[in-house]
C-alpha positions in Angstrom: 0.0 0.0 0.0 2.8 2.4 0.9 4.6 1.6 -2.4 1.5 2.2 -4.4 0.9 5.6 -2.6 4.4 6.7 -3.4 4.0 5.7 -7.1 0.7 7.7 -7.3 2.4 10.8 -5.7 5.4 10.5 -8.1 3.0 10.2 -11.1 1.1 13.3 -10.0 4.3 15.3 -9.6 5.6 14.1 -12.9 2.3 15.3 -14.6 2.5 18.7 -12.8 6.2 19.0 -13.8 5.5 18.1 -17.5 2.6 20.6 -17.5 4.6 23.4 -16.2 7.7 22.7 -18.4 6.4 23.8 -21.8 8.3 23.4 -25.1 7.9 25.5 -28.2 6.0 22.7 -30.0 3.3 23.0 -27.3 2.4 26.4 -28.9 2.6 25.2 -32.5 6.2 26.4 -33.1 9.1 24.6 -34.5 12.4 24.7 -32.5 15.6 24.2 -34.4 18.9 23.9 -32.5 22.2 24.8 -34.2 25.8 25.5 -33.2 27.6 28.7 -34.0 31.3 29.0 -33.0 30.5 26.2 -30.5 27.7 28.3 -29.0 24.2 26.8 -28.8 21.8 28.6 -31.1 18.0 28.2 -30.6 15.7 29.1 -33.4 11.9 29.5 -33.4 10.0 29.0 -36.7 6.4 30.1 -36.9 4.4 28.7 -39.8 0.8 28.5 -40.8 -0.7 25.4 -39.4 -0.5 22.5 -41.9 1.9 24.5 -44.2 5.1 23.9 -42.2 6.7 22.0 -45.1 5.4 24.2 -47.9 8.3 26.2 -49.4 7.9 29.9 -48.5 10.3 32.8 -48.1 11.7 33.6 -44.6 10.5 36.7 -42.6 13.5 37.0 -40.2 12.7 39.1 -37.1 15.6 40.5 -35.1 14.8 40.9 -31.4 15.3 44.1 -29.5 17.4 44.6 -26.4 17.2 42.7 -23.1 17.9 39.0 -22.3 14.4 37.8 -22.8 13.3 34.3 -24.0 11.6 34.3 -27.4 8.6 32.3 -26.2 7.0 33.4 -22.9 3.9 31.9 -21.2 2.1 31.6 -17.9 -0.7 29.4 -16.5 -3.2 31.2 -18.8 -1.2 30.6 -22.0 1.2 32.1 -24.5 2.4 35.8 -24.3 2.8 37.6 -27.6 6.0 36.1 -29.3 6.1 39.0 -31.7 4.8 42.5 -30.8 2.2 42.2 -33.6 -0.2 39.5 -34.8 1.9 37.2 -37.0 -1.0 35.4 -38.7 -1.4 37.8 -41.7 2.3 37.2 -42.5 2.0 33.4 -42.4 0.1 33.2 -45.7 3.3 34.2 -47.6 6.2 33.6 -45.1 7.7 31.4 -42.5 8.7 33.6 -39.6 12.1 33.0 -38.0 13.3 34.4 -34.7 16.7 33.5 -33.1 17.1 33.5 -29.3 19.6 35.5 -27.4 22.9 33.8 -26.6 22.8 31.6 -23.5 19.2 32.6 -22.7 16.5 29.9 -22.8 14.3 30.0 -25.9 11.2 29.5 -23.8 10.3 30.2 -20.2 7.4 30.6 -17.8 7.2 34.3 -17.0 7.0 33.5 -13.3 10.6 32.4 -13.5 11.7 35.7 -15.1 12.8 38.9 -13.6 12.0 42.6 -14.3 10.9 43.2 -17.9 10.7 39.4 -18.5 14.5 39.2 -18.3 16.2 35.8 -17.7 18.6 36.5 -14.9 21.3 34.5 -13.2 21.0 36.7 -10.2 17.6 38.4 -9.9 18.5 40.7 -7.0 21.5 42.1 -8.8 19.7 41.9 -12.2 22.6 39.9 -13.6 22.1 37.9 -16.8 24.3 34.9 -17.6 27.9 35.7 -18.4 27.6 33.9 -21.7 25.0 36.5 -22.7 26.8 39.6 -21.6 30.0 38.5 -23.3 28.2 38.1 -26.6 25.6 40.9 -26.4 27.2 43.1 -29.1 26.3 44.0 -32.7 28.8 41.9 -34.7 28.0 38.8 -32.8 24.4 39.0 -33.7 25.0 40.0 -37.3 27.4 37.2 -38.1 25.5 34.6 -36.1 22.2 35.5 -37.8 23.6 35.5 -41.3 25.1 32.0 -40.5 21.7 30.8 -39.4 20.1 32.2 -42.6 22.8 30.4 -44.7 21.9 27.1 -43.0 18.2 27.6 -43.3 18.5 28.3 -47.0 19.4 24.6 -47.5 16.0 23.5 -46.1 13.2 22.4 -48.5 10.6 24.5 -46.7 12.6 27.7 -47.5 12.0 29.5 -50.8 15.2 31.5 -51.4 14.1 34.0 -54.1 12.9 36.4 -51.4 14.3 37.0 -47.9 12.9 39.7 -45.6 14.8 40.9 -42.6 13.1 43.0 -40.0 14.5 44.7 -36.9 12.9 46.9 -34.3 14.8 49.1 -31.8 18.2 47.4 -31.1 17.3 44.8 -33.7 17.2 47.5 -36.3 21.0 47.9 -36.1 21.4 44.2 -36.4 19.1 44.0 -39.4 20.8 46.9 -41.2 24.3 45.5 -40.8 23.1 42.0 -41.7 21.6 43.3 -44.9 24.7 45.3 -45.8 26.7 42.1 -45.8 24.3 39.4 -46.9 23.4 39.8 -50.6 20.7 37.1 -50.3 18.5 39.6 -48.3 16.0 41.1 -50.7 13.9 43.4 -48.3 14.8 45.3 -45.1 12.4 46.8 -42.6 14.2 49.1 -40.2 11.9 50.1 -37.3 12.4 52.3 -34.3 16.2 52.6 -35.0 18.6 55.5 -35.1 20.8 55.5 -38.2 23.3 57.6 -36.3 23.7 55.1 -33.4 22.3 54.4 -29.9 24.4 57.1 -28.2 22.5 59.8 -30.2 19.2 58.5 -28.7 20.7 58.6 -25.2 22.0 62.1 -25.8 18.7 63.3 -27.2 16.9 62.0 -24.1 19.4 63.4 -21.7 19.1 66.8 -23.3 15.4 66.8 -22.4 16.5 66.8 -18.7 18.9 69.7 -19.1 18.2 72.7 -16.8 20.0 75.9 -15.7 21.9 73.9 -13.1 22.1 70.4 -14.5 23.8 69.5 -17.8 22.6 66.0 -18.4 23.8 66.1 -22.0 27.4 66.8 -20.9 27.1 63.9 -18.5 26.2 61.6 -21.4 29.1 62.9 -23.5 31.4 62.2 -20.5 29.9 58.7 -20.3 30.5 58.2 -24.0 34.2 59.0 -23.5 34.4 56.2 -21.1 32.6 53.9 -23.4 35.0 54.6 -26.3 38.0 54.2 -24.0 36.7 50.8 -22.9 34.9 49.7 -26.0 35.8 46.0 -25.5 34.8 45.8 -21.9 32.1 43.2 -21.3 31.4 44.0 -17.6 27.9 45.3 -16.9 27.5 49.0 -16.3 24.0 50.4 -15.8 22.3 47.5 -17.7 24.7 47.3 -20.7 28.4 46.7 -21.1 30.6 49.3 -22.6 31.1 46.9 -25.6 27.3 46.7 -26.1 26.8 50.5 -26.0 29.8 51.1 -28.3 28.8 48.5 -30.9 25.2 49.6 -31.1 26.3 53.3 -31.2 28.1 52.7 -34.5 26.1 54.5 -37.1 24.2 52.4 -39.7 23.5 55.4 -42.0 26.2 54.4 -44.5 25.2 50.8 -44.5 21.6 51.8 -45.2 22.3 54.4 -47.8 24.4 52.0 -49.9 21.6 49.5 -50.2 19.8 49.2 -53.5 17.1 46.7 -52.3 13.7 47.9 -51.1 14.2 49.5 -47.6 11.3 50.6 -45.3 12.2 53.0 -42.4 9.4 53.0 -39.8 9.2 55.2 -36.7 7.1 57.2 -34.4 7.5 61.0 -34.6 7.7 61.2 -30.7 10.5 58.7 -30.6 13.9 60.1 -29.5 15.2 58.8 -32.8 12.7 60.7 -34.9 14.8 63.7 -35.8 17.6 61.4 -36.9 15.3 59.4 -39.1 14.1 62.7 -40.5 17.7 63.7 -41.2 18.3 60.3 -42.8 15.3 60.8 -45.0 16.5 64.2 -46.1 19.9 62.7 -47.0 18.3 59.8 -48.8 16.2 62.2 -50.9 19.4 64.2 -51.7 21.1 61.0 -52.7 18.0 60.1 -54.9 17.5 56.8 -53.1 14.2 55.9 -54.5 14.5 52.4 -53.0 13.9 53.8 -49.5 10.4 54.3 -48.2 9.7 56.2 -44.9 6.7 55.7 -42.7 6.5 58.1 -39.8 3.6 57.8 -37.4 2.4 61.0 -35.8 2.5 61.4 -32.0 3.7 57.8 -31.5 6.7 56.9 -29.3 9.3 54.2 -29.7 7.0 51.3 -29.4 4.2 53.0 -31.3 2.1 54.1 -28.3 0.5 57.5 -28.4 1.7 60.4 -26.3 -0.8 62.2 -24.1 -1.1 66.0 -23.9 0.9 65.9 -20.6 3.7 64.0 -22.2 2.9 60.6 -20.7 2.6 57.4 -22.8 -0.9 56.1 -23.4 -0.5 52.4 -23.1 -4.2 51.8 -23.6 -3.9 52.3 -27.4 -2.0 49.5 -29.1 -0.9 50.3 -32.6 1.5 47.4 -33.4 -1.0 45.5 -35.6 -1.7 48.6 -37.7 2.1 49.1 -38.1 2.6 45.5 -39.1 -0.3 45.7 -41.6 1.5 48.7 -43.2 4.7 46.7 -43.4 2.9 43.8 -45.1 1.2 46.2 -47.6 4.6 47.6 -48.4 6.1 44.2 -48.9 3.3 43.2 -51.2 3.6 46.5 -53.2 7.3 46.2 -53.5 6.8 42.7 -55.0 4.3 44.1 -57.5 6.7 46.9 -58.5 9.4 44.4 -59.0 
């Protein structure tokens, strides 16, 4: 009787454990594991149900900042894997997202820290060392292009078209990937700053300038330290000096040299808006008719409206509208081609 009771308890615990430990396939995703320079690489592929093996082009989405798992869930179900509804894209594409280095590809949000970050030390907000040592622009660029080269061999991938998309930090990754990888046919550059991350930080700090405080000067002094220690991978205020330096390298020249269709998408209340406006002025001067600019009035970095008092209105979610505009642009650029 005692042995039977123990077996029942073990069975119950195993069921609870298996229920709590989800895998990407539980949500209809494919999980592909690769190696890049001996590092584990986890890839999520999202396809229309029943069309996983049908050959379609890849829609490659570059994550923004923070050590977040790609797939997040709780006891109620799946959190949004992409910031927008991916279903309209699945008619024509397989969506591919690559996880952050040494961050689990999937996690219960109850095991994550602030901003859904996967942290080795939650109290100190310390992500794994493997992540901080690889969290810089070129690592993502060359790793992602390696992944694309491998996926191009798959039968379910149609290689005549390859769309690369990046938002925020991911925009810099997408821009440099595209400048190197000639297989990429379309680029969507969203919420980025063509003149580098430090210009966003400086623009934001200038808004706090006063008669007695020169926040802009403080940022410039910080930048001097970043440049002096540009290979330092120790954490400082959330990012390493190497991270800040690499993502502050301007992508303007990489973007301006492209001849494929390029969409630049941004909110006019984003800190990067004046720099995207400047890039548009320069693109017009250079007669870059392959570049399309979509600016969204009164929207901030993640396309939320700004209230009269300057606060962000998180009640109005615009991402699906933005994504619909991207999809229309992709369809129109195909028709023009």
